Each structure stands twice: as structure tokens, then as C-alpha cells.
All heavy atoms as an XYZ file, in Angstrom:
712
protein
N      20.598     25.633    -97.775
C      19.442     25.120    -97.087
C      19.834     23.795    -96.405
O      20.437     22.928    -97.035
C      18.307     24.892    -98.101
C      17.046     24.468    -97.459
S      15.611     24.230    -98.541
C      15.880     25.174    -99.970
N      19.462     23.631    -95.131
C      19.784     22.373    -94.435
C      19.099     21.170    -95.093
O      18.010     21.291    -95.658
C      19.228     22.600    -93.026
C      19.065     24.072    -92.888
C      18.850     24.604    -94.256
N      19.742     20.011    -95.034
C      19.184     18.829    -95.700
C      17.803     18.425    -95.170
O      16.953     17.980    -95.931
C      20.196     17.728    -95.422
C      21.353     18.350    -94.754
C      21.012     19.759    -94.414
N      17.568     18.603    -93.867
C      16.268     18.247    -93.305
C      15.169     19.126    -93.888
O      14.105     18.643    -94.279
C      16.294     18.367    -91.783
C      14.977     18.057    -91.075
C      14.565     16.610    -91.319
C      15.097     18.336    -89.588
N      15.434     20.414    -93.968
C      14.447     21.351    -94.522
C      14.206     21.047    -96.002
O      13.074     21.068    -96.478
C      14.926     22.778    -94.356
C      14.003     23.757    -95.030
C      13.945     25.055    -94.281
N      12.830     25.810    -94.748
C      11.623     25.765    -94.211
N      11.393     25.050    -93.160
N      10.642     26.465    -94.695
N      15.278     20.781    -96.718
C      15.167     20.466    -98.146
C      14.323     19.208    -98.356
O      13.468     19.170    -99.244
C      16.552     20.296    -98.742
C      16.569     20.222   -100.241
C      17.989     20.210   -100.757
O      18.809     21.014   -100.277
O      18.270     19.385   -101.641
N      14.547     18.194    -97.547
C      13.767     16.964    -97.698
C      12.314     17.180    -97.302
O      11.408     16.612    -97.923
C      14.384     15.833    -96.878
O      14.332     16.123    -95.502
N      12.066     18.009    -96.277
C      10.689     18.323    -95.889
C       9.966     19.063    -97.010
O       8.820     18.746    -97.337
C      10.669     19.151    -94.610
C       9.291     19.628    -94.142
C       8.434     18.437    -93.729
C       9.434     20.619    -93.008
N      10.639     20.028    -97.601
C      10.020     20.785    -98.688
C       9.767     19.918    -99.909
O       8.707     20.025   -100.537
C      10.892     21.984    -99.057
C      10.841     23.088    -98.032
C      11.673     24.292    -98.427
O      12.277     24.297    -99.520
O      11.719     25.240    -97.619
N      10.695     19.052   -100.251
C      10.486     18.199   -101.424
C       9.396     17.162   -101.169
O       8.625     16.837   -102.071
C      11.783     17.524   -101.844
O      12.236     16.648   -100.842
N       9.304     16.658    -99.948
C       8.242     15.702    -99.621
C       6.884     16.378    -99.561
O       5.856     15.753    -99.861
C       8.547     15.025    -98.292
N       6.850     17.648    -99.199
C       5.596     18.383    -99.063
C       5.094     18.958   -100.381
O       3.914     19.321   -100.484
C       5.774     19.525    -98.067
O       6.132     19.032    -96.806
N       5.953     19.063   -101.354
C       5.594     19.725   -102.613
C       4.354     19.135   -103.289
O       3.468     19.896   -103.695
C       6.779     19.729   -103.561
N       4.227     17.817   -103.436
C       3.025     17.298   -104.099
C       1.733     17.625   -103.340
O       0.718     17.969   -103.952
C       3.249     15.787   -104.147
C       4.699     15.578   -103.939
C       5.181     16.749   -103.146
N       1.791     17.548   -102.028
C       0.594     17.854   -101.227
C       0.254     19.330   -101.349
O      -0.925     19.697   -101.494
C       0.822     17.462    -99.753
C      -0.370     17.834    -98.896
C       1.128     15.985    -99.629
N       1.265     20.175   -101.312
C       1.018     21.611   -101.445
C       0.459     21.971   -102.811
O      -0.407     22.837   -102.928
C       2.300     22.393   -101.172
C       2.768     22.396    -99.727
C       4.121     23.073    -99.612
C       1.754     23.062    -98.828
N       0.950     21.292   -103.853
C       0.407     21.543   -105.196
C      -1.062     21.141   -105.258
O      -1.875     21.832   -105.869
C       1.213     20.793   -106.246
C       2.448     21.537   -106.697
C       3.032     20.934   -107.971
N       3.653     19.636   -107.725
C       4.907     19.457   -107.333
N       5.665     20.516   -107.125
N       5.398     18.263   -107.157
N      -1.409     20.035   -104.624
C      -2.800     19.589   -104.599
C      -3.672     20.588   -103.848
O      -4.758     20.943   -104.317
C      -2.911     18.200   -103.935
O      -2.088     17.288   -104.644
C      -4.330     17.708   -103.926
N      -3.200     21.045   -102.709
C      -3.958     22.029   -101.935
C      -4.094     23.328   -102.718
O      -5.154     23.955   -102.729
C      -3.296     22.270   -100.565
C      -3.419     21.013    -99.696
C      -3.919     23.463    -99.852
C      -2.635     21.076    -98.405
N      -3.035     23.738   -103.383
C      -3.071     24.982   -104.156
C      -4.007     24.893   -105.351
O      -4.543     25.904   -105.805
C      -1.669     25.351   -104.617
N      -4.220     23.686   -105.870
C      -5.104     23.540   -107.032
C      -6.583     23.584   -106.651
O      -7.431     23.743   -107.522
C      -4.801     22.228   -107.762
O      -5.201     21.124   -106.976
N      -6.877     23.446   -105.368
C      -8.262     23.504   -104.905
C      -8.744     24.951   -104.877
O      -7.926     25.878   -104.769
C      -8.366     22.917   -103.492
C      -8.011     21.443   -103.329
C      -7.955     21.094   -101.850
C      -9.001     20.565   -104.047
N     -10.054     25.165   -104.941
C     -10.558     26.535   -104.726
C     -10.135     27.028   -103.342
O     -10.009     26.244   -102.396
C     -12.082     26.362   -104.805
C     -12.283     25.123   -105.591
C     -11.113     24.234   -105.291
N      -9.913     28.312   -103.223
C      -9.356     28.881   -101.993
C     -10.203     28.584   -100.766
O      -9.694     28.468    -99.661
C      -9.201     30.386   -102.134
C      -8.096     30.746   -103.107
C      -7.845     32.188   -103.071
N      -6.913     32.434   -101.966
C      -6.253     33.545   -101.796
N      -6.422     34.524   -102.631
N      -5.436     33.688   -100.790
N     -11.514     28.466   -100.941
C     -12.397     28.254    -99.796
C     -12.319     26.831    -99.252
O     -12.616     26.602    -98.079
C     -13.836     28.577   -100.182
N     -11.921     25.879   -100.062
C     -11.958     24.468    -99.651
C     -11.020     24.178    -98.472
O     -11.466     23.593    -97.469
C     -11.678     23.540   -100.852
C     -11.514     22.106   -100.406
C     -12.798     23.658   -101.866
N      -9.744     24.542    -98.501
C      -8.893     24.267    -97.331
C      -9.386     24.993    -96.077
O      -9.386     24.418    -94.983
C      -7.515     24.772    -97.740
C      -7.541     24.806    -99.219
C      -8.956     25.096    -99.611
N      -9.830     26.220    -96.241
C     -10.355     26.974    -95.098
C     -11.570     26.284    -94.503
O     -11.666     26.103    -93.283
C     -10.702     28.402    -95.515
C     -11.467     29.150    -94.461
C     -10.810     29.638    -93.340
C     -12.833     29.344    -94.570
C     -11.508     30.314    -92.355
C     -13.536     30.018    -93.589
C     -12.864     30.512    -92.481
N     -12.510     25.899    -95.369
C     -13.712     25.234    -94.877
C     -13.401     23.879    -94.260
O     -14.024     23.479    -93.273
C     -14.738     25.096    -95.994
C     -15.387     26.401    -96.456
C     -16.290     26.156    -97.654
C     -16.147     27.054    -95.326
N     -12.437     23.160    -94.802
C     -12.052     21.867    -94.235
C     -11.495     22.041    -92.824
O     -11.872     21.304    -91.901
C     -11.022     21.180    -95.132
N     -10.625     23.031    -92.633
C     -10.076     23.299    -91.305
C     -11.190     23.747    -90.363
O     -11.265     23.293    -89.212
C      -8.950     24.353    -91.382
C      -8.571     24.870    -90.007
C      -7.729     23.771    -92.078
N     -12.078     24.602    -90.840
C     -13.183     25.081    -90.017
C     -14.095     23.936    -89.583
O     -14.450     23.823    -88.406
C     -13.980     26.145    -90.774
C     -15.157     26.757    -90.031
C     -14.672     27.525    -88.812
C     -15.949     27.661    -90.959
N     -14.456     23.068    -90.518
C     -15.333     21.937    -90.202
C     -14.663     20.995    -89.202
O     -15.297     20.537    -88.239
C     -15.735     21.188    -91.494
C     -16.344     19.832    -91.186
C     -16.695     22.030    -92.312
N     -13.386     20.715    -89.402
C     -12.670     19.841    -88.468
C     -12.571     20.460    -87.073
O     -12.714     19.762    -86.065
C     -11.285     19.500    -88.995
C     -11.243     18.521    -90.165
C      -9.823     18.409    -90.698
C     -11.764     17.166    -89.758
N     -12.340     21.760    -87.006
C     -12.264     22.425    -85.703
C     -13.614     22.393    -84.990
O     -13.688     22.064    -83.807
C     -11.790     23.878    -85.858
C     -10.336     24.042    -86.198
S      -9.194     23.555    -84.908
C      -9.370     24.899    -83.768
N     -14.677     22.727    -85.703
C     -16.002     22.734    -85.089
C     -16.399     21.320    -84.669
O     -16.903     21.108    -83.556
C     -17.052     23.352    -86.052
C     -18.461     23.137    -85.549
C     -16.770     24.832    -86.243
N     -16.152     20.345    -85.527
C     -16.468     18.955    -85.183
C     -15.649     18.506    -83.980
O     -16.169     17.819    -83.095
C     -16.215     18.046    -86.376
N     -14.399     18.885    -83.926
C     -13.553     18.510    -82.806
C     -14.026     19.090    -81.489
O     -13.915     18.455    -80.440
N     -14.566     20.292    -81.540
C     -15.078     20.920    -80.322
C     -16.412     20.296    -79.914
O     -16.681     20.107    -78.722
C     -15.223     22.450    -80.527
C     -15.988     23.084    -79.395
C     -13.849     23.087    -80.663
N     -17.244     19.959    -80.889
C     -18.579     19.467    -80.580
C     -18.663     17.976    -80.281
O     -19.590     17.539    -79.599
C     -19.533     19.804    -81.737
C     -19.772     21.292    -81.981
C     -20.698     21.496    -83.157
C     -20.315     21.967    -80.734
N     -17.737     17.178    -80.781
C     -17.779     15.737    -80.564
C     -17.129     15.425    -79.219
O     -15.939     15.676    -79.028
C     -17.059     14.969    -81.692
C     -17.780     15.176    -83.008
C     -16.965     13.489    -81.353
C     -17.065     14.595    -84.205
N     -17.903     14.876    -78.285
C     -17.318     14.546    -76.989
C     -16.426     13.302    -77.096
O     -16.602     12.464    -77.968
C     -18.541     14.266    -76.099
C     -19.633     13.903    -77.040
C     -19.325     14.591    -78.346
N     -15.470     13.222    -76.224
C     -14.602     12.045    -76.207
C     -13.431     12.167    -77.150
O     -12.401     12.736    -76.808
N     -13.565     11.645    -78.346
C     -12.435     11.579    -79.278
C     -12.368     12.761    -80.245
O     -11.535     12.760    -81.154
C     -12.470     10.280    -80.071
C     -13.716     10.096    -80.871
C     -14.869      9.519    -80.471
C     -13.940     10.521    -82.218
N     -15.807      9.559    -81.467
C     -15.249     10.165    -82.560
C     -13.157     11.170    -83.156
C     -15.795     10.448    -83.803
C     -13.713     11.450    -84.398
C     -15.012     11.082    -84.706
N     -13.163     13.782    -80.082
C     -13.119     14.956    -80.961
C     -11.782     15.674    -80.940
O     -11.406     16.348    -81.904
N     -11.044     15.487    -79.852
C      -9.737     16.146    -79.755
C      -8.779     15.637    -80.828
O      -7.831     16.346    -81.193
C      -9.143     15.961    -78.362
C      -8.780     14.551    -78.031
C      -9.583     13.617    -77.448
C      -7.543     13.913    -78.284
N      -8.907     12.436    -77.318
C      -7.646     12.580    -77.824
C      -6.344     14.321    -78.859
C      -6.608     11.672    -77.911
C      -5.306     13.415    -78.946
C      -5.432     12.112    -78.481
N      -9.012     14.437    -81.352
C      -8.143     13.901    -82.403
C      -8.251     14.772    -83.657
O      -7.245     15.058    -84.319
C      -8.500     12.430    -82.714
C      -7.708     11.912    -83.886
C      -8.305     11.561    -81.490
N      -9.460     15.204    -83.979
C      -9.648     16.096    -85.130
C      -8.930     17.424    -84.899
O      -8.302     17.967    -85.812
C     -11.137     16.332    -85.373
C     -11.975     15.098    -85.700
C     -13.450     15.465    -85.785
C     -11.497     14.442    -86.970
N      -9.013     17.916    -83.673
C      -8.315     19.164    -83.342
C      -6.803     18.992    -83.432
O      -6.093     19.893    -83.891
C      -8.712     19.620    -81.940
C     -10.172     20.023    -81.770
C     -10.499     20.182    -80.295
C     -10.477     21.279    -82.534
N      -6.316     17.843    -83.014
C      -4.878     17.582    -83.102
C      -4.425     17.530    -84.556
O      -3.342     18.027    -84.895
C      -4.535     16.275    -82.382
N      -5.249     16.944    -85.424
C      -4.913     16.910    -86.854
C      -4.816     18.320    -87.431
O      -3.897     18.627    -88.193
C      -5.933     16.089    -87.621
C      -5.890     14.587    -87.407
C      -7.064     13.924    -88.124
C      -4.579     14.020    -87.904
N      -5.764     19.163    -87.071
C      -5.739     20.549    -87.548
C      -4.511     21.265    -87.007
O      -3.829     22.003    -87.740
C      -7.032     21.290    -87.157
C      -6.917     22.774    -87.430
C      -8.222     20.707    -87.886
N      -4.196     21.054    -85.740
C      -3.024     21.699    -85.138
C      -1.742     21.260    -85.839
O      -0.878     22.089    -86.151
C      -2.958     21.393    -83.637
O      -4.180     21.821    -83.017
C      -1.790     22.099    -82.983
N      -1.622     19.969    -86.105
C      -0.440     19.477    -86.832
C      -0.363     20.055    -88.240
O       0.724     20.393    -88.723
C      -0.457     17.954    -86.886
C      -0.166     17.246    -85.567
C      -0.363     15.741    -85.724
C       1.225     17.563    -85.090
N      -1.500     20.179    -88.905
C      -1.541     20.780    -90.236
C      -1.066     22.235    -90.186
O      -0.265     22.667    -91.023
C      -2.962     20.691    -90.803
C      -3.148     21.361    -92.121
C      -2.610     20.815    -93.271
C      -3.862     22.544    -92.224
C      -2.774     21.428    -94.505
C      -4.041     23.160    -93.446
C      -3.497     22.603    -94.581
N      -1.530     22.976    -89.180
C      -1.124     24.376    -89.047
C       0.360     24.502    -88.724
O       1.048     25.394    -89.243
C      -1.968     25.064    -87.974
C      -3.451     25.237    -88.284
C      -4.182     25.815    -87.074
C      -3.668     26.093    -89.511
N       0.876     23.604    -87.899
C       2.315     23.608    -87.590
C       3.119     23.303    -88.846
O       4.149     23.939    -89.111
C       2.633     22.604    -86.462
C       4.128     22.367    -86.331
C       2.053     23.080    -85.147
N       2.657     22.320    -89.626
C       3.338     21.960    -90.878
C       3.405     23.166    -91.820
O       4.462     23.467    -92.382
C       2.597     20.791    -91.518
C       3.061     20.372    -92.858
C       4.280     19.867    -93.202
C       2.301     20.399    -94.069
N       4.312     19.576    -94.543
C       3.109     19.893    -95.101
C       1.000     20.791    -94.364
C       2.672     19.796    -96.409
C       0.560     20.678    -95.668
C       1.395     20.185    -96.668
N       2.283     23.868    -91.980
C       2.284     25.057    -92.839
C       3.186     26.148    -92.278
O       3.872     26.846    -93.037
C       0.859     25.587    -93.000
C      -0.076     24.746    -93.840
C      -1.466     25.375    -93.862
C       0.455     24.571    -95.252
N       3.207     26.300    -90.961
C       4.068     27.302    -90.341
C       5.541     26.983    -90.580
O       6.328     27.863    -90.936
C       3.791     27.386    -88.837
C       4.652     28.360    -88.040
C       4.407     29.787    -88.489
C       4.381     28.207    -86.562
N       5.915     25.725    -90.434
C       7.314     25.321    -90.650
C       7.721     25.567    -92.103
O       8.818     26.060    -92.372
C       7.515     23.843    -90.255
C       8.849     23.313    -90.738
C       7.385     23.680    -88.757
N       6.836     25.235    -93.021
C       7.166     25.427    -94.433
C       7.288     26.907    -94.809
O       8.128     27.284    -95.616
C       6.113     24.764    -95.318
C       6.134     23.240    -95.338
C       4.956     22.713    -96.146
C       7.435     22.721    -95.897
N       6.460     27.744    -94.221
C       6.467     29.161    -94.574
C       7.401     30.014    -93.744
O       7.602     31.202    -94.057
N       7.997     29.450    -92.690
C       8.785     30.223    -91.736
C       9.859     31.114    -92.378
O       9.957     32.298    -92.030
C       9.420     29.272    -90.724
C      10.032     29.970    -89.557
C      11.334     30.311    -89.408
C       9.354     30.417    -88.384
N      11.519     30.933    -88.202
C      10.319     31.012    -87.557
C       8.033     30.374    -87.957
C       9.998     31.565    -86.323
C       7.718     30.911    -86.730
C       8.689     31.499    -85.933
N      10.673     30.635    -93.305
C      11.741     31.495    -93.836
C      11.233     32.735    -94.583
O      11.926     33.745    -94.631
C      12.497     30.580    -94.809
C      12.142     29.210    -94.414
C      10.772     29.283    -93.833
N      10.058     32.661    -95.131
C       9.548     33.785    -95.923
C       8.687     34.748    -95.127
O       8.269     35.782    -95.658
C       8.732     33.254    -97.097
C       9.596     32.527    -98.090
C       8.827     32.204    -99.318
N       9.753     31.731   -100.332
C       9.460     30.855   -101.235
N       8.250     30.347   -101.285
N      10.355     30.474   -102.108
N       8.377     34.436    -93.884
C       7.489     35.270    -93.086
C       8.257     36.386    -92.394
O       9.408     36.214    -92.000
C       6.787     34.415    -92.025
C       5.881     33.308    -92.527
C       5.373     32.482    -91.361
C       4.737     33.861    -93.332
N       7.572     37.526    -92.225
C       8.140     38.602    -91.415
C       7.929     38.248    -89.948
O       7.195     37.319    -89.617
C       7.458     39.942    -91.732
O       6.085     39.873    -91.329
C       7.551     40.283    -93.216
N       8.543     39.003    -89.076
C       8.419     38.698    -87.645
C       6.977     38.853    -87.162
O       6.519     38.081    -86.319
C       9.360     39.570    -86.830
O       9.073     40.933    -87.041
N       6.250     39.811    -87.696
C       4.839     39.985    -87.312
C       3.993     38.810    -87.794
O       3.134     38.318    -87.058
C       4.279     41.283    -87.881
C       4.853     42.516    -87.233
C       4.349     43.786    -87.889
O       3.900     43.767    -89.029
N       4.424     44.895    -87.165
N       4.241     38.358    -89.004
C       3.501     37.209    -89.526
C       3.819     35.949    -88.738
O       2.925     35.135    -88.458
C       3.829     36.998    -91.003
C       3.297     38.090    -91.900
C       3.841     38.001    -93.320
O       4.961     37.479    -93.505
O       3.134     38.456    -94.235
N       5.068     35.795    -88.351
C       5.451     34.643    -87.535
C       4.720     34.659    -86.202
O       4.202     33.641    -85.742
C       6.958     34.631    -87.294
C       7.767     34.291    -88.497
C       9.247     34.393    -88.216
N      10.013     34.064    -89.402
C      11.312     34.196    -89.509
N      12.017     34.654    -88.486
N      11.927     33.880    -90.627
N       4.687     35.824    -85.583
C       4.023     35.956    -84.290
C       2.533     35.649    -84.399
O       1.971     34.933    -83.549
C       4.248     37.360    -83.731
C       3.739     37.626    -82.330
C       4.419     36.685    -81.340
C       3.997     39.071    -81.946
N       1.883     36.163    -85.427
C       0.452     35.907    -85.604
C       0.180     34.427    -85.841
O      -0.758     33.848    -85.273
C      -0.105     36.737    -86.764
C      -0.208     38.214    -86.457
S      -1.032     39.168    -87.743
C       0.110     39.027    -89.086
N       0.984     33.792    -86.653
C       0.771     32.371    -86.940
C       1.104     31.501    -85.742
O       0.435     30.492    -85.503
C       1.555     31.969    -88.180
C       0.964     32.644    -89.399
C       1.646     32.296    -90.662
N       1.140     33.162    -91.721
C       1.327     32.946    -92.986
N       2.004     31.902    -93.391
N       0.837     33.785    -93.882
N       2.098     31.889    -84.979
C       2.386     31.176    -83.740
C       1.212     31.297    -82.762
O       0.888     30.336    -82.051
C       3.657     31.699    -83.090
C       4.968     31.174    -83.647
C       6.154     31.925    -83.026
C       5.101     29.691    -83.397
N       0.580     32.465    -82.727
C      -0.570     32.658    -81.849
C      -1.732     31.750    -82.266
O      -2.405     31.163    -81.411
C      -1.007     34.122    -81.867
N      -1.953     31.609    -83.564
C      -3.019     30.724    -84.050
C      -2.716     29.282    -83.683
O      -3.600     28.544    -83.223
C      -3.215     30.890    -85.575
C      -4.124     29.823    -86.136
C      -3.765     32.272    -85.882
N      -1.480     28.852    -83.856
C      -1.094     27.481    -83.505
C      -1.234     27.277    -81.995
O      -1.722     26.231    -81.542
C       0.341     27.164    -83.983
C       0.853     25.877    -83.382
C       0.376     27.108    -85.495
N      -0.833     28.259    -81.204
C      -0.959     28.147    -79.747
C      -2.421     28.046    -79.334
O      -2.772     27.255    -78.438
C      -0.292     29.342    -79.071
N      -3.283     28.811    -79.974
C      -4.715     28.744    -79.678
C      -5.284     27.378    -80.052
O      -6.034     26.771    -79.274
C      -5.464     29.850    -80.420
C      -6.975     29.917    -80.203
C      -7.283     30.176    -78.736
C      -7.574     30.987    -81.081
N      -4.920     26.871    -81.214
C      -5.388     25.545    -81.632
C      -4.876     24.472    -80.677
O      -5.615     23.543    -80.317
C      -4.944     25.251    -83.062
N      -3.636     24.598    -80.236
C      -3.069     23.633    -79.294
C      -3.783     23.707    -77.945
O      -4.076     22.668    -77.333
C      -1.568     23.876    -79.121
C      -0.835     22.914    -78.206
C      -0.916     21.489    -78.744
C       0.607     23.349    -78.052
N      -4.088     24.908    -77.490
C      -4.804     25.071    -76.221
C      -6.203     24.446    -76.290
O      -6.630     23.772    -75.342
C      -4.902     26.551    -75.865
N      -6.883     24.642    -77.402
C      -8.212     24.048    -77.568
C      -8.094     22.528    -77.601
O      -8.909     21.820    -76.994
C      -8.896     24.586    -78.836
C      -9.190     26.073    -78.683
C     -10.174     23.830    -79.133
C      -9.631     26.749    -79.968
N      -7.091     22.022    -78.281
C      -6.880     20.569    -78.364
C      -6.630     19.979    -76.980
O      -7.240     18.960    -76.612
C      -5.696     20.254    -79.299
O      -5.955     20.798    -80.578
C      -5.476     18.764    -79.405
N      -5.763     20.589    -76.219
C      -5.453     20.088    -74.875
C      -6.676     20.177    -73.973
O      -6.956     19.247    -73.203
C      -4.248     20.854    -74.274
C      -2.982     20.503    -75.065
C      -4.085     20.536    -72.792
C      -1.789     21.358    -74.709
N      -7.425     21.255    -74.088
C      -8.629     21.414    -73.280
C      -9.645     20.320    -73.588
O     -10.303     19.786    -72.687
C      -9.251     22.794    -73.530
O      -8.292     23.798    -73.216
C     -10.491     22.995    -72.684
N      -9.777     19.961    -74.860
C     -10.708     18.904    -75.243
C     -10.176     17.514    -74.861
O     -10.947     16.632    -74.500
C     -10.979     18.934    -76.740
C     -11.819     20.105    -77.188
C     -13.224     20.032    -76.646
O     -13.576     20.774    -75.751
N     -14.028     19.144    -77.187
N      -8.883     17.320    -74.948
C      -8.289     15.998    -74.670
C      -8.267     15.680    -73.183
O      -8.416     14.526    -72.786
C      -6.882     15.919    -75.248
N      -8.063     16.705    -72.367
C      -7.958     16.499    -70.920
C      -8.989     17.381    -70.211
O      -8.655     18.448    -69.695
C      -6.527     16.856    -70.418
C      -6.364     16.484    -68.960
C      -5.470     16.206    -71.277
N     -10.250     16.919    -70.213
C     -11.273     17.737    -69.537
C     -11.081     17.676    -68.017
O     -10.358     16.846    -67.495
C     -12.580     17.086    -69.959
C     -12.224     15.695    -70.317
C     -10.805     15.727    -70.795
N     -11.763     18.512    -67.328
C     -11.624     18.577    -65.866
C     -11.951     17.290    -65.226
O     -12.626     16.520    -65.145
C     -12.529     19.662    -65.293
C     -12.049     21.014    -65.656
C     -12.911     22.029    -65.001
N     -12.688     23.311    -65.642
C     -13.103     24.420    -65.144
N     -13.780     24.441    -64.019
N     -12.862     25.533    -65.749
């Protein structure tokens, strides 16, 4: 395992253990609330969307070696959608 990946995994372990100890609905609802708030709050709501996007990228990076190609594609699509929504909110017409 490359040293960068190893250090990322070891640094992420306590946070992942905390998230895993929560009821399954809590992380989902937290992401959902942040996404909805980010879309509905004018002006700086894109910051909440950016936080969610970074969180999803972090989870994708951590899970990448264990995912199948279909799972990778689906998760990349979710991250791309979150990024598109973030950019749309950050840079309105």
C-alpha cells in the first residue's frame, strides 16, 4: 500500500469509527439536510454543498480499492452530480 494511502486511512479511521457507531440513518439524513439547505439558502448555501461533495469524495477515495467497476462508476456519478449542483449554486447566471 502506498504511504499516502496508508496515512489517509490511518488518519480517517477514528472518524470512520465514529460514523459507523451512529445509527445508519444519521449520516444519510445529515447529508440530505446539508444538500437541501445548500440548495435552498441563497448566496453562501454552496458552501454546504461543497462540504457534502468533499465528504463524498473522501468516502469514494477510501472505498476505491474495494469497489467493483460498476460501483465506482455509480459513485463517481453521484460525486459528479453533487459537484455540478455545487458549481451551479456557487456561480449563478
